[in-house]
N, C-alpha and C positions, 0 to 999 in steps of 0.2 A: 558341446563339451569337447575338451582336447582328447586325442586318442590316448587310451590307457596303455601303459608300458608293460604289456604282458603278452603271452602267447595266444594266438587265435586258436579256435577249436582243433584244427588239424595238427598244428605243431605242438599244441598243448598235449595232445595224445602221445606224440612222439616223446616229449619230455617226460611224461609220467611213466610210460612203459619203459623208457630207457633207464629208469632208476629202480625198476622192480627187482631184477636179479640180485641176489646177495653179493656183496663185494668180495667175499671169499671164493666165489665161482671163478676159476681161471679163464673161463670163456665169456666172462661178463662183457668185455669190450666187443667181442664178435657178435654177441646177441644184440647189443645196441646198434652195431653197424648194420646188422640184418634188418632191424626195424627201420633204420634210416634209409637203407637201400629200397625196401619195399615201398615206403611212402614216397620216396623220391621218384621211383618209376611210375607210381600212380599219377603223379603230377605231370611227369614228362611225356607219357604216352600220347595224350591229346595234342601236346605242343609239337611233337614230331610230325604230325599230320598237316600242320599249317604250312602255307607258302610264306615262310618267314626268312629274313636274312640270317637269323640265328639257327636255322635248321641244322646245320653241321654241328654247332655247339650243343644243341639238344640231343643229337645222336651220341655225342661224346659223353654226355651225362648218362645216357642209357647204358653205355659200355663201362661206366665208372665202377670199379670194384666188381665187375661181372665175372672175372676170372681171378682166383686167388691161387698163387703158387706156394706150395709148402716144401721147405727144405729143412728137415729136422724139426726143431721147435719154432722155426721162423715162418710166418705167413706174410707174403708180399703181394701187394695189389697196386694197380695203376689208377690214379685219380684224375678227374677231369678239370678240377680247379674252377668250376663255374659257380657263380654266386647263388644260383637257384638250387644247386645240388645239396641235399640235406646231408649226405655222406660227407662231403667236403666241408660243409659248414660246421659239423661237429669238431673237426680238426681245427678249422679256422677260429672258432670261438675260443677253444682252449689256448690257442696261440695268442690271441688278442688279450685274453685275461692274464696270462702269464707275463705278457709284455707290458701291459698298462697298469694293472691293479696294484702292484707293489709301489709304483710311483705315486698313484693316487692316494694310497694309504699314508705315505710318508709326507706328501706335500699339501694335501687338502685337509684343512681343519674344519671348514664349514661348507661342505659340498652341497650344491643345489642341482636339481634336475629340471632343466628348462625345456619346454616344448614351444617351438615357433612354427606357426602355420600360415598358409595363404588360402584364399578361397579355392574350392574344388575346381578342377578343370576337366575338359573333355580330352579324349585320347590324343587327337592331333596336336593339342597344345602342351602335352605333358613334358616332352623332352625340352622344349624351349623354356618352359616354366622352371624346370629343375636347373637348367643352365643359368637362368637369371637368379634363382635363389642362391646358388653357389657363389656367383659373382657378388651378390649383395652381402652375404655373410663374410666374405673375404674383405669387402670394403669396410664393413663395420669393425671387424677385428683389427684391420690395419689402422683405423682411426683410434681405436682403443689403446693401441700400443703407445700412443703419444700422451695418454692420460697420466697425470701425476698423482691423482687421488686414489687410484687402485691399479692393480696389475691383473690383466685378463689371462687366465690359464684354464684349459679345459680340453675336452674331447667332443667333437661333434659327429653325429651320425645322421645320414639322410635315409628316410623311409618313404614308401608310397603304399597306400592302401586303396582298394577298389570298393566303392560304396554301393549300397543297394539302390542308389539313385542313378547308377550307371555312369558315374564320373569318378575322377581320381583325386586322391588327397595326398599331395606331397607335403612333407613336414620334416623339421629337424628335431632331434633330441640332442641336447647339449648338456654335458656335465661340466659345471663351472664352480669356481671357488668364490663363495661369499654372496651375501644377500644383495649388497649394493651393485655388484657386477651383474647379477641376474636381472635386477630391475632395470638397470641401464641398457642391458641387452634387449629386453623386451621393448623398451621405449624406442631404441634405435630401429628395431625391426619394424615397428608400427609406423615410424616416420617414413620408412621406405615402402611400406605396404599399407597405406591408409585405408584401403578397402577391406583389410583383414579384420575379423571380429576380435575385439579385445578379449572376449571370453574364451577364444580359442587358444590364447597363449597361456602357458601354465608355468608356475614356479612351485616346486615342492622340495622339502629336504630329501637328500639322497643318502640312503643307508647302503650297507654292503650288498644287500639283495638287489637293489635297483641299479647299483653300479655293475654288478654281474649281468643283470638283465640287459643293460646297454650293449654288451658285447655278444649277445645272442644274435648271431649274424644270419638274418633271414628276412626275406621279403614277407610282409604280413599276408599270408595266404588264408584268406577267410573263406567261408562257405560260398560267398558270391563269386569270388575270383577263381576258386578251385573248379567251379562248374562253368567257368567262362575262360577257356584257354586263350581266346583272342585278347582278353583283358590282361591276363598274365603276360602274354607276349608283348603287349604295349608297355607294360612296366619294365620288363627285362630289357627291351630295346632302349627305353629312355635312360636306364641306369648303366647300360653296357659300357664297360671300360671307364666308368667314373669311380672315383674313390668314395666308398661308403663312409669310411672313418677318416677323420683328420684331426691330429693334435693341434691345439692352439696354445701358444706361449709356453710349451713344454720343451725346453731347449734340448736338442740332440736326441729327442725321443720320437721315433717314427717306426711303428711296427708294420711290416709288410702284410697285406691282406692275402697274398699268394701262398699256396702250399706246394710242397714238392710233388712232382708228378708220380714218383715211385716212392712208396713207404712200406716199411716192414714192421711187424709186430711179433713179439715173442709170446708164444702160447705153450704152457707147460703140458697141458692135458691133451696131447695129440697121440693117436695110436700108431700111425704109420710114420715112416721117416721121410718119404718123398711122395707127394701127391699133387693132383690138380683138382681144384674145387670150382664148379660152375654154378652160377646163380640161377635158380628156378623161381620165377616170380610167383607162380601159382602155389608153390610149396613154401615160399617165404624163407628160403634157406639156400645154402650152397651144398651141392652134392658132388661126390666123387664118382669114378667109373663103377664102383661097387654098389652105388645107391645109398651110401652112408650120408647122414646129415652132419654138416660141420658143427652147427650149434646144438645138435641133438634134439631139435624140435621142442625145446623146453617152452618156448614162447608161442607155440602154435595156437593154443586155445585163445590166448589174448588177441591174436591177430585176425581171428575169424570175423568176417564182415557181418 
């Protein structure tokens, strides 16, 4: 069966907990960031111990939002901009949705959600396989531009999951316009990958929820991969500096996946005027020198292991 377009258990927990605080809470955004920071560190700690070429980048994720500077009502943090960082991906997802969704709503009348797969591969073959998949989808889309019977337009996203068979499953999710385009896309893909299982390719109607789900920018961190940092490292190395999202046939529309290194947020309900808040992983919150909790420990009970 094709991979389902939803959160795996770990990230599903983040999504659920992130929506729990009432929207009227002025610290709602900080509470969600605290959840993201906690889970991001849980993932990154084992990766930091590996002898990986990404070691420096893993350490930058450890430091991401670890110190927040308060000046009046403004909280400023430094971000790592790494794709495995859950803190940064919350910002990145919002940016992608704001950039792409209005265009999709205005231009797509019959959107389809297409999944294109190849046979699972072992770790040493993953990077080369992904490079080949990207070249293939570019070749197909270039050929489709010369078609007169339809116009190809959409957005593609590449993902990789780690299976319980100890191999890797790279695949595309592509939002495209129209049934004919979807079917021709699958047909062209299978002609380039004849060993791929036809049942692994999938076409289904795309509603607003599935469109938004497309932009949830995350490597699929399953229970198997979370407990295997070497597997996660293999995925991150294979995708490093590759564009995860790519618009197709949407003229002059390209939303950067990068986020600003320094970002500030206005929080009304802050007691002091100037302060420094330091992240404490065990306490799942930022503390100042007086031992006060920035998010006031509201979500502490939910975060207990």
